[in-house]
VOGU-3710 file (C-alpha; in Angstrom, 3 decimals, decimal comma):
1> maelsrleee> -22,046/16,809/23,339  -18,398/17,570/24,259  -16,692/20,098/22,019  -13,965/18,654/19,823  -10,565/20,331/19,475  -9,257/21,392/16,068  -6,862/18,421/15,991  -9,670/16,001/16,896  -11,871/17,467/14,179  -9,106/17,076/11,572
11> alvwvrriqd> -8,523/13,471/12,597  -12,259/12,808/12,447  -12,415/14,195/8,907  -9,627/11,823/7,801  -11,257/8,834/9,506  -14,503/9,604/7,695  -12,771/10,086/4,344  -10,767/6,860/4,318  -13,922/4,864/5,060  -15,093/5,858/1,585
21> pdfadwvaha> -14,345/2,939/-0,790  -13,463/5,481/-3,510  -10,943/7,343/-1,360  -7,677/7,848/-3,261  -5,992/10,873/-1,674  -3,310/8,775/0,039  -0,498/11,276/-0,497  -2,379/14,081/1,307  -3,277/11,677/4,115  0,355/10,624/4,574
31> dwleadprhl> 1,471/14,286/4,452  -1,006/15,152/7,222  0,164/12,237/9,386  3,810/13,232/8,985  3,278/16,996/9,476  3,077/16,713/13,281  3,827/13,758/15,598  0,505/14,450/17,348  -1,448/13,760/14,157  -0,694/10,031/14,101
41> emfdrvsmlv> -1,553/9,671/17,798  -4,856/11,523/17,403  -5,740/9,661/14,210  -5,097/6,418/16,092  -7,301/7,496/19,015  -10,198/8,674/16,884  -9,988/5,568/14,700  -10,074/3,395/17,811  -13,237/5,136/19,013  -14,916/4,546/15,672
51> enateglksa> -13,792/0,908/15,706  -15,063/0,377/19,253  -18,350/2,052/18,399  -18,744/-0,196/15,368  -18,047/-3,252/17,505  -20,704/-2,092/19,949  -23,212/-2,050/17,123  -22,115/-5,510/16,019  -22,701/-6,917/19,501  -26,193/-5,418/19,398
61> gsvpqvdrpe> -26,855/-7,113/16,077  -26,824/-3,954/13,968  -23,704/-4,884/11,979  -22,719/-8,465/11,069  -19,514/-9,817/12,605  -16,593/-9,983/10,142  -12,957/-11,010/10,253  -10,435/-8,166/10,303  -6,810/-8,379/9,117  -4,174/-7,659/11,717
71> pvndnppvvp> -0,659/-6,220/11,141  2,148/-8,620/12,009  5,298/-6,500/11,877  6,776/-3,842/14,129  6,725/-0,883/11,727  5,026/2,250/13,090  1,324/1,867/12,296  -0,414/4,317/9,982  -3,853/2,830/10,452  -5,594/2,237/13,772
81> vrrrwrgmag> -4,339/-0,422/16,137  -6,444/-1,786/18,958  -5,570/-0,440/22,403  -7,432/0,630/25,528  -7,788/4,423/26,016  -7,924/5,413/29,673  -8,963/8,647/31,350  -12,087/10,785/31,800  -11,013/13,140/29,001  -11,161/10,178/26,635
91> favaagivgl> -14,774/9,501/27,596  -15,704/13,130/26,908  -14,191/13,064/23,438  -15,741/9,658/22,837  -19,172/11,055/23,522  -18,676/13,738/20,874  -17,233/11,467/18,206  -19,656/8,617/18,754  -22,527/11,070/18,509  -21,232/12,208/15,107
101> lvapqfhhaa> -20,285/8,822/13,698  -22,411/6,095/15,203  -25,982/7,311/15,356  -26,536/7,304/11,557  -25,430/3,668/11,430  -28,579/2,554/13,222  -30,321/3,411/9,967  -27,594/2,285/7,560  -24,699/-0,049/8,360  -21,749/1,136/6,276
111> pvienivtpp> -19,193/-1,468/5,153  -16,112/-1,804/7,353  -13,066/-0,944/5,259  -9,463/-1,412/6,326  -7,226/1,196/4,660  -3,582/0,263/5,128  -1,057/2,925/4,134  2,734/2,959/4,283  4,843/6,115/4,029  7,922/6,092/1,761
121> gqtrdvalad> 10,761/4,044/3,187  8,589/1,824/5,405  7,080/-1,574/4,675  4,321/-3,464/6,418  3,181/-7,087/6,656  -0,482/-8,007/6,971  -1,862/-11,444/7,849  -5,434/-12,289/6,876  -7,598/-14,697/8,834  -7,353/-17,392/6,135
131> gtrialngds> -3,531/-17,449/6,366  -2,890/-15,281/3,308  -0,007/-12,870/3,890  0,520/-9,509/2,212  3,753/-7,494/2,254  3,166/-3,816/1,470  6,073/-1,814/0,053  6,795/1,796/0,977  4,551/4,612/-0,266  1,717/2,162/-0,914
141> glridaadpr> -1,975/1,852/-0,104  -4,141/-1,258/0,239  -7,899/-1,392/0,834  -9,543/-4,456/2,390  -13,289/-4,891/2,745  -13,744/-6,782/6,007  -16,964/-8,278/4,650  -14,901/-9,996/1,930  -11,200/-9,994/2,897  -10,315/-12,241/-0,091
151> avtlargeay> -10,999/-9,309/-2,423  -8,552/-6,423/-1,917  -7,724/-3,247/-3,837  -4,170/-2,027/-4,397  -4,771/1,725/-4,498  -1,144/2,699/-5,101  2,389/1,412/-4,762  3,399/-2,238/-4,589  2,470/-5,383/-2,679  3,572/-9,014/-2,564
161> fevihdtarp> 0,902/-11,662/-1,966  1,329/-15,185/-0,571  -2,148/-16,586/-1,049  -3,789/-19,550/0,646  -5,685/-21,076/-2,240  -9,402/-21,738/-1,881  -11,133/-23,040/-4,995  -14,535/-21,982/-3,670  -13,343/-18,442/-2,825  -10,598/-17,231/-5,196
171> fvvhvaggti> -8,393/-14,407/-3,920  -8,753/-11,282/-6,101  -6,628/-8,129/-6,296  -8,380/-5,165/-7,912  -6,196/-2,656/-9,802  -6,902/0,143/-12,258  -6,469/-2,123/-15,285  -8,666/-4,988/-14,084  -8,156/-7,834/-11,619  -5,554/-10,428/-10,689
181> rdvgtafdva> -7,097/-13,712/-9,551  -4,969/-16,357/-7,868  -4,799/-19,973/-8,916  -2,763/-20,885/-5,817  0,292/-18,676/-5,888  2,747/-16,062/-4,669  2,958/-12,945/-6,807  3,888/-9,259/-6,840  1,790/-6,341/-8,112  3,269/-2,882/-8,689
191> ldggaaevav> 1,318/0,146/-9,914  3,304/2,276/-12,334  2,024/5,192/-14,382  -1,603/4,075/-14,314  -0,731/0,474/-15,190  -0,290/-2,620/-13,039  2,759/-4,829/-13,413  2,201/-8,422/-12,293  4,997/-10,955/-11,719  4,573/-14,520/-10,469
201> hggavaagqq> 6,987/-16,074/-7,988  5,200/-19,424/-7,850  1,901/-20,937/-8,984  -0,310/-19,036/-11,414  -2,656/-16,058/-11,694  -5,330/-14,995/-14,167  -4,979/-11,282/-14,919  -7,027/-8,804/-16,942  -10,696/-7,940/-17,257  -13,721/-10,221/-17,401
211> drtiqlgtgq> -13,822/-10,400/-21,188  -10,054/-10,523/-21,674  -7,709/-12,346/-19,306  -4,352/-14,067/-19,555  -2,817/-16,718/-17,328  0,663/-16,188/-15,939  2,739/-18,983/-14,454  5,914/-19,128/-12,393  8,578/-16,810/-13,801  6,185/-14,837/-15,996
221> aarlaadgst> 5,148/-11,178/-15,859  2,805/-8,842/-17,702  1,713/-5,220/-17,645  -1,996/-4,337/-17,479  -2,821/-0,893/-18,828  -5,547/1,202/-17,206  -7,828/0,540/-20,194  -7,573/-3,206/-19,600  -5,222/-3,938/-22,487  -2,329/-6,310/-21,786
231> mriasvepts> 1,253/-5,929/-22,860  3,161/-9,015/-23,972  4,103/-11,658/-21,450  7,744/-11,487/-20,357  10,031/-13,887/-18,527  11,427/-12,994/-15,098  13,666/-14,774/-12,640  11,226/-16,175/-10,029  13,621/-15,509/-7,150  13,718/-11,809/-8,078
241> vgdwrsgrls> 9,935/-11,373/-7,738  9,237/-9,315/-4,629  12,911/-9,179/-3,703  12,391/-5,646/-2,340  11,266/-7,474/0,812  14,878/-8,535/1,388  16,456/-5,186/0,529  17,134/-5,724/-3,173  15,673/-4,082/-6,287  16,060/-6,051/-9,525
251> frdaaldrva> 15,639/-4,375/-12,908  15,668/-5,758/-16,421  15,748/-3,188/-19,223  13,773/-0,808/-16,992  13,226/2,852/-17,810  15,352/5,021/-15,545  12,318/6,936/-14,304  10,902/3,604/-13,078  14,178/2,945/-11,254  13,923/6,390/-9,638
261> rdlsrslgep> 10,335/5,759/-8,477  11,233/2,390/-6,979  14,232/3,877/-5,188  12,088/6,695/-3,805  9,564/4,170/-2,486  12,202/2,002/-0,819  14,579/4,668/0,510  11,883/7,036/1,730  13,704/9,907/0,003  12,717/11,306/-3,420
271> vtldpmlsgr> 15,011/10,399/-6,311  14,672/12,635/-9,375  16,271/12,641/-12,825  17,774/15,293/-15,034  15,605/15,586/-18,193  18,689/14,671/-20,227  18,368/11,122/-18,860  14,993/10,601/-20,495  15,004/7,343/-22,433  17,897/5,801/-20,491
281> rftgvvvlgv> 17,355/2,191/-19,356  18,958/0,030/-16,689  19,520/-3,667/-16,057  20,959/-4,755/-12,744  20,403/-5,219/-9,027  20,448/-2,408/-6,477  21,323/-3,569/-2,960  19,667/-1,307/-0,433  20,951/-0,475/3,028  20,789/2,050/5,838
291> dhdrvmhrla> 23,535/4,144/4,223  21,528/5,809/1,455  24,461/7,972/0,420  26,460/4,840/-0,354  23,546/3,251/-2,221  23,061/6,250/-4,489  26,756/6,823/-5,201  27,292/3,134/-5,970  24,372/3,173/-8,431  25,576/6,382/-10,070
301> gvmglavara> 29,064/4,907/-10,452  27,743/1,746/-12,107  25,654/3,790/-14,558  28,324/6,412/-15,250  26,123/9,192/-13,849  26,533/11,979/-11,327  24,480/12,139/-8,138  23,924/15,027/-5,755  21,674/15,943/-2,883  18,496/17,765/-3,918
311> gqgwrlslaq> 16,457/18,997/-0,966  15,468/15,965/1,105  16,371/13,552/-1,679  18,727/12,884/-4,582  19,126/13,898/-8,213  20,805/11,835/-10,935  22,337/13,646/-13,906  24,895/13,197/-16,665  28,457/13,034/-15,403  30,687/15,959/-16,286
321> q> 33,205/15,058/-18,971
//
C-alpha cells in the first residue's frame, strides 16, 4: 500500500471524523482548513476518493443508492465537491486511502453523511433533491443523512429553510432542544447559547419535543431551550425572518452579546464587548456591506458606543465622556 504523506493522513483523519453522526468539533475543523491553503485542497481530494469508493460499493450492491444534496452557490466549498482527479500520483494515494477506508465497509455499510460547514463571513445555499432549499449562514454546520435527506441536523450557527411540503414525509430539523417539523413553510433556525430560536416567514412549523410541542405560524417565533422547554411565543415581522440572506440583520430587544455573535458570523471577523456593556439591549436593523469599518462605526454611533480594532476583529465599549 502506498505510503501517505503527513498532510494526506491529517485530511484522512478529518474525513473519518466528520462521518461520525455525533461529530461536533466544527470550530477545530474550520481552523484546520483555514490554517494552510493546501489543507482545503487535500481535504477535497481525500473526500472525493472516499466518495468515489463508496459509489463503487453502491454499484456492486453493497450500499443502497441514495440521493445526495448538491451546493448551488459559488462560495468556496468546505465539503467535498465532485471532480475528476488525474495523474498517476493520484492513483497511488487512492490505493492507500481506499485500503484504509473501503475494505471494512464490505462487512458493514456505514451511513453516508453530508457535513456542510461554512466559515465565518461566508454563506452557502444547498438544494435537496425534493426541491427544498437551505441557506446556511456563516460559521454554521449542517448534517444531512443521505439515506433520509428530509431529516437534517443543525449542529451550530443558523440556517433558513424553504421546504417543499410532503404530507407523507414531513421535513424535520433536529436541534439541541428538540425538533422543528414543517407544515409547509419557510422558516429560520438559529442556535444561540445552547438554545434554538425558530422564526416563521410563511406557513407553519411544529417545534419542541415529542411530548411537548407548539405550533408557530407566519410572523411568530419561539426559543427552545436545550432541555426541551419553550419560551413564550413572540411576534416578528415576517419579512425580517432570514433577512441576513440579503445583507441585513434585524434585532428586536436583543441582548448586545447576541448582536455581537450575529455580527461575527456575518462579517467573518470577531466582535467582542466590554464587560461594562453586559445587560445592554438593542432594537434596530444593521445593514451589512463590504466595508466592515463603516458598518461597525455606524452601529457604534447609533448606540452611543465606542468601537476599536481588536486583533483581527472589533471591540465595542462605552464611549468616553
